[in-house]
N, C-alpha and C positions, 0 to 999 in steps of 0.2 A: 645295579648299575649306577655309577657315580654321576650326579647331575652337576656338571661344572658350571652351569648357569646360576646356580644358587648363590645369592648375595652378590650377583653381578649386576651392572646397569642393564636396563631393558634394551636389548640389542635390536629389536625389531618393533615397528609400530604395531600395536594390538588393536584390533577392531572388536569391541565387546559383542557385536552382533554377528561375528563371523561364524559360519556354519562349517562343521567338519564333514568332509566327504571322503572318508578313508578308503584308500584303494583296495584294501583287503575285503571290505564290505561291498564296495561298488562293483568290483569285477564279478561278483557272484550273480549279478543281474544278467550277465552274458550267457549264463547257463539256460535261462528260460527265453531270453530274447533272440539269441543267435547261436544256438549250440553247435550248428553245423558249419558256421563261418570259420575260415582258416585264421588261426591266431598267430601261429609261429611256423615259419619255413626254415628248416635247418638242413641244408644240402638236399639229400633225397628224402628226408623225413619231414612230414608236415603234421601239425597237431591242430585239430579244431578247438574252438573254445571249450567245448564239452570235455575233450581229451586233456587239454592243458589244465583246466580247473580240477578235473578228477585227480590228476597227478599232484597238483599244488596242494589240494585239500588233504590228500593222503599224507604228504610230507608234513604239513602243518599239524595234523592230528597226531602223527607219530612223534613229532618233536615235543608236543605237550605231554603225551603219554610218558615220554622219557625224561620229563622234568623241566622243560623249558618254561620259564616264568615271564610275565610281561616285562618288556624292556631288556631281557637277556640278549646278548650278542651272539650271532651265528656267522662264522667266517666261511667264505667261499674262495677257492683258488682254481680258476678255470678259464678257458677261452670261451667265447660266445657259443652257446648251445641251447637247444630247447630245454634240456633238463636244468641248465643253470638259470634260465628264465623262470622255470617252475619253482626252483629253490628260492629265488629272490621273492617271488610272490608268496610262497608258502611261509617264509619268515614273517612277512607283513601280516598275513592272515592269522598267524599264531600269536601276533602281538609282540614279536621280537624285533631286534634291530639288526639289519643286514650289514655285514662288513665284507665288501668285495675287495680281494687282495690282488696285487699286481704280481704276475709271474716274471716280471722283469727284475724284481728285487733279488739280491743275492741271499744265500741261506741265512746269514747272520741277521740281516735287516728284516727278512721275512719273520724269523723267530721273534724278534723284538716287537714287530707289529702284532703278531698273534698274542703274545703275552700282554702287550700294552692294552689291547681291547677287551681283556678279561673274559674272552670266550672259552667255553668248554666244548664247542662244536666246530668241526672243520670238515668241509666237503671239498673234495679234490678230484680233478680230472686226471686221466692217465697221462696226459701230456705233461703234467706237473709232478709226476711221481718221483722224479729224481730230486726235485726241490723238497718234497715231503721227506724223503729219506735223509736228506741233509739236515733237516731241522727237528726230526722226531725226538731226539734226546734232549733238546733244548726247551721243550714246551712245558710250561708250568701247570696247565690245567687240562689240556686236551689228552684224553686217554684213547687207547685203540678202539674202544667200543663207541666212542663219539667221533671217530675219524672215518668218514664214509666216502667211498669212491663213487663218483657220479657215473662212471662208465667202466669200472673195473674193481677188483679186490685190491685195496692198498697194500696189504701184507697178509701173512698167514692168519693173523687173528682179526683182520679188518673185514668189513662188509661192503659189498657193492650196494648201490642205492636200491636196486630191485630186490635184493635179499633183505635189506633192512626194512623195506616197505611191506614185506609179506604179511598179509592179514590186516593191514591198515585200512580203515574205512575212508570213503571219499565224501562223506556228508559235510556240507558247508557249515562251519561253526566259527566264523571270524571273531577274533577277540575284540573287546571294546578298547578303544584308544581315545586319546584326547589330542588337541592341537599341540600340546606340550610333550606328547609321548615321543621317544626317540624313533626315528625312521631308519636312518642309515649312518654309518660311520665310514668316511672315506679318507684314506691316507694320502697325504700330499705326494706329488710325483717326486721321483728321484731314485737313483740306483745305488746310492751310497748314503751313509748317515742314517739317522732315525727320523722317518717322516712323521709329521704331526697328524693326529686323527681329527678330522673335521666332522663335528656332530651336527646332523640335520634333524629337525623334528618334523612333525606332520604339518605344522603351520608353514614352514619353509617349502616343503614339497607341494602342499595343496595350492599355495599361491603360484608356484612356478608351473604346475600342471595346468592351471586355469589360464595363465598368461600364454603358454605355448599353444593351447587350443585355439587361440585367436590367430595363429599362423597356419591353421588347418591340420595340426597334429591331433586328430580326433578319431572318431569311429570309422571315418571314411579313408583314413590314411593307410597307405601301404609303404612302410618305412624301412628302407634298406640300412641296416646297422652294420657298419664296418670298422668301428672303433670299439675298444674293449669295454665291457660292462663295469669294470672297476673305475672307470673314468667318469667324472661328472659330465663331461662333454657328451657321452653316450646317454646317460640317464636323463639329461634335459629333454631329449627327444623321445627316448624309448618309453619312459614312464607314462607320459600323457597318451601315447599311442595305445598302451596296454589299458590304462585307466578307462578310456572311452571305447575300447573294443575294436581297435584297428588291427592291422596285421604287421608283424615284424618279420623281415627277411634277414636272416643272420649270416654273417661271414665270420668264420672262426679266425681267419687270417686275411688281411686285406691284400687284394691283388687287383691291379687297375683293370685289366681286361676282364677278369672274373666279375668285377663290379658291374661293368657294362653289360655283360651277358645276363646277370641276374636282373638288372634294371629292366632290360628289354623283355626277358622271359616273364617276369611277374608284374609288369606294368606298374612299376614303382612310382609313387607320387611324391615322396619326401626322402631326404637324406641329410644327415648332419655330418659334415666332413671337416677336415682340417686343411690348411692351405697346401701342404705338400701333397695331399691326396688329389686335390684339384689339378695340380701340375702333372702328376703322374697319369691321371685319367686322360687329360687333354693330349698328352704325348703319345697315347696309343695310336699307332699308325692309321688304323682304319676306324678311328673314333666316329667320324661323320657317317659311317654306314649303319650305326646302331640306331634303332628307333627309340628315342627318349621322349617322345611326345606326351607320355603320361605324366611327366614331372609337373607338379604344381609349384613346388618350392624346394630350393636347396639352401641349406644353412651352412655358415662357416664360422668357426671359432678356434680358440687355442692360441692363435697368433694373427697379427694383421694380414689381410689378404692383399697381395700386391695389385696395383692398378692394372698392369698388363694382363694378369691372370683374370681379374674381373672382366676386362674387356673381351677376352676369349670366351669366358663362360657365357656372358650375355649374348655374344654373337652366335655361338655354336650350340648351346645347350638350352633347350626349351624350358619354360617355367621361370618363376621368379628366383632371385638370389638375395639373400639377406645375411649380412654379417652381424655377428653377435659378440659383444665383449662383456665379460664378467669374471668373477672369481668363484672358485669352488666354494669359498666361504660365504658367497652372496654379498649383498650390500651395494655392489656396483653393477649396473645393468644398462647397457646402451645397445642400440640396434641401428643398422643402416640398410635401408631399402635401396639396393644398388641400381635398380632400374629407374626409380623415381628421382634419385639424386646423383646423376652421372658426374657432376662437378665436385662431389665430395668423396671420391673413391680413396683419397689419401687419409680419410678419417675412419672411425669406427661408429659413426652415427651419433644420434642424440639419446639422452636418457629416456628409458622406457617409462610408461605411465607409473606414477608413484615413486619414481627414483630421483635422487638428487645427487649431482656430481659437483665437487669443488676441487680447486687446485691449491696446494699449500706450499709455502716456502720452507726452508730448513728449520725455521723457528716455530713451525706450526701455525703460521698466520695465513689467512686466506689471501690469495693473489687475485688481481683483477683479470678480466677476460684478455686472452692473448699472451699472458705471462706463463712461463714454463715452471712447473713444480711437480710435487707428488700428487697423484690422483687419489682422492678419497671419495667414498660414496655411502649412501644410505638408501635402502629399498625395503619393500615388503618382505622379501625373502632374505633372511640373514641367519647365519649359523648360530647354534647355541654357544659354541666356543670350541676351543681345542681340548680334546679329551685328556684329562689328567694334567693339563698345562694351563693353569689359571693365569700365571704370570705372562706367558706368551700371548694369551688371549688379550690381556690388558694392554700389552705393548702394541697390539694391532688397532686399538681404539683411539679415535680422536673425538673430543667433545666440542661441538660448535659453541659459539657465544650464546646461542639460543638454548643450550643444554641438551642438544640432540646428539646421539651416538652415531658416528660414522666409522667405516672400516678403511684402514690404510691399505692401498693396493701394492705398494712397492714399485709401481710403474710411474715413470715420468711422462708428463704430457701437458697439453694446453687445450683450452676451449676457444674456438674461433668466434668471429663476430656473429655467426648464425647459430651458435650453440652446439656445434658439432665437436666431438672430442677427438683429438689427435694424440696417438701414443708415440713416444719417442724411444724409450728404452726402459729396461728394468733399472731401478735406482742403483742396485749393486753392480750393474754392468756398465753404468755411465763411466766414460773415460775422462779423467782429469789430467790434462797434459799441459804442463807449464802454466797452471792456474786457469786454463780454459776448459769449460765443460764440452765434451764431444759426445754426441749421441750416435751410437753405432748405426741406427736405422738410416740416418742421412747418408752415411758412407756406403752402406749396403745397397741403397737405392741406386747410387751412381754406378757401382760395380755391376749391378744386374742389368743396367742399360746396355752394356757391351754385348754384342751378338754372340761372343764366345762363351759367356757366363750363364750357367743354368742354376747355380746356387752360390750363396755367399754369406759369410758371417764375419763380423769385425769384432775383435777383442782388444783389450788393453794389455800390453806386456811391459815388463819393467824397463825403465830408461834412466841412466845415470844423469842425463841432461835435463829431462822433462818430468821425471817421476814415473810416468807411464806414457806409452805412445801407441797409436792404433796400428794393428796388424790385420791385413785382409786375408781371409782363408777362402779360397775360391775353387769351385768345381766347374770344369769346362766341358762343353759338348764336343763331340768328335768332328762335327762338320765345320767348325770355325776354330781351328787351333790357334792358341795365343800363348806367349810366354809370360811368366810372372813379371818380368821387367816391362814388357809391353803394356800389360794391364795396370801396373803401378803408374807408369807415365801417363797413360790415358786417363785414369781416374783422378790423379792429382791435378791434371790440367783443368778439371771440372769442379774441383773442391776448393773451398776457401783456404786461405793460408794457414789458419789455425786448425783446420780439419785434416790436413794431408796425411796420407798413410805413410808409415815408416817403411813398410815392405808388404809384398804380396806373396803368399805361398799357395801352390796348387795342391789340391787334395782329390782323392778318388771320390770321396763322399764326406758328408758332415754327419756327426753322430746326432741322432734324434730319438726322442722318447716315442712310445707307442702312439701318442696322439700328435706327433709331428713337430714338437718343439725342439729347436736346436739346443743341445746340451752344452751351453757355453762353459759351464764349470769344468767339463771334461776337456774342452779345448784349451782353457787357460792353465790347467794344472801343470803341464810340462814346463811352462815358462816361469811360473811362480814358485813351484815346489823346489 
């Protein structure tokens, strides 16, 4: 496996006394300490820690029998399931590097990712069989004998996981790893183009696991997982729960009412959600009839959580609420305790322990408090780099006058007088109209204040007069009908002269990724292409 960090600047602070607590080794303790405790709940199927580790150890031992070497990549293409969790743990036990792939990618992009990560192994669920069929002839290294169906036979010559595991022993034999060993390779989100592979090592994950344990994601957690395991959003909460021996309740596909039913049934204590999920859960008509008193903490990430949504969660949903901001690449980490700081709900909180956040101008110079610019950060958890993309890794780096390496976020924001970070927009999505910078989030906040509006996105579209001009794309609810013209007039009366919308268009829905981000690239394409 290529180490793209070689000859690169030191991307993360290194503590010479830091001890490795590798998850592949640590979870074996659960066999003796809590073998009968439930580890994973997957629909009607539940696995105890003894059962989960037996399966994971069998997969790990079989991988090594078939030639897996330390650091080799293993790709998985599946919805959340007990066997997918077992596979993920098995790869780590075997000393490999897990590559969870998105089923949202098209066939061409999926093939590019599989080839890019250098894997010879591909584990696929039946739900993704059509994608596998689409890419089979395009794969450089994966042969039929190394393509395993998690819950089915991929083709006439392929094997199901159960068949492939026949005769494999389940004795624990975790591979030795170091803090610098590759842990996982996560491809950046997107449904078109070639995503970048983000390489995390054990130092990255170990530090993150310990930090999340301080939020209660430990052996006592019952964590409801409703976002996909190929997303770092999911792994941030799922990995510490597994590491410390808690319980994961899995959803193969998110459903708001189903989430509430599972939370009540299994006395869930923790969940990592994205903003659109909070909105959909709160909108369930009989939300208030569900017993959610077991919740200790809910986390939100992926996009800023609106103040009105925070207010509803705090009022109606027991337990704490914490908003988390960061990059899959690491380097930037802030957190907002929403109950402790009700006057800061328009921020994403303050830097977490050991993290540093700064704001830069267009020339890469640090800006003073209150000024708007690009957010850069440095933290204990920082990726090794983009796999096979040394130049793109270097482009992401900013070196401070003190010689420290920071990661560029691509987000525009400011730090207020109390040290809280406020995000305004993606740098590439900032609208420059007539020489003025317009931040879409400011316009979206105004549109969302109208009682008819349930969702809104603002994009820049071409303008002969201004270069580009803001367009509001709005989803309305049925109980407060409003025309596009009414919403345009209403919003512009509340916006500054340089911010005003050129037009408003009504939409049935806005395109979102599987972790809830509005796909502005898709929204812009028809106007710019």
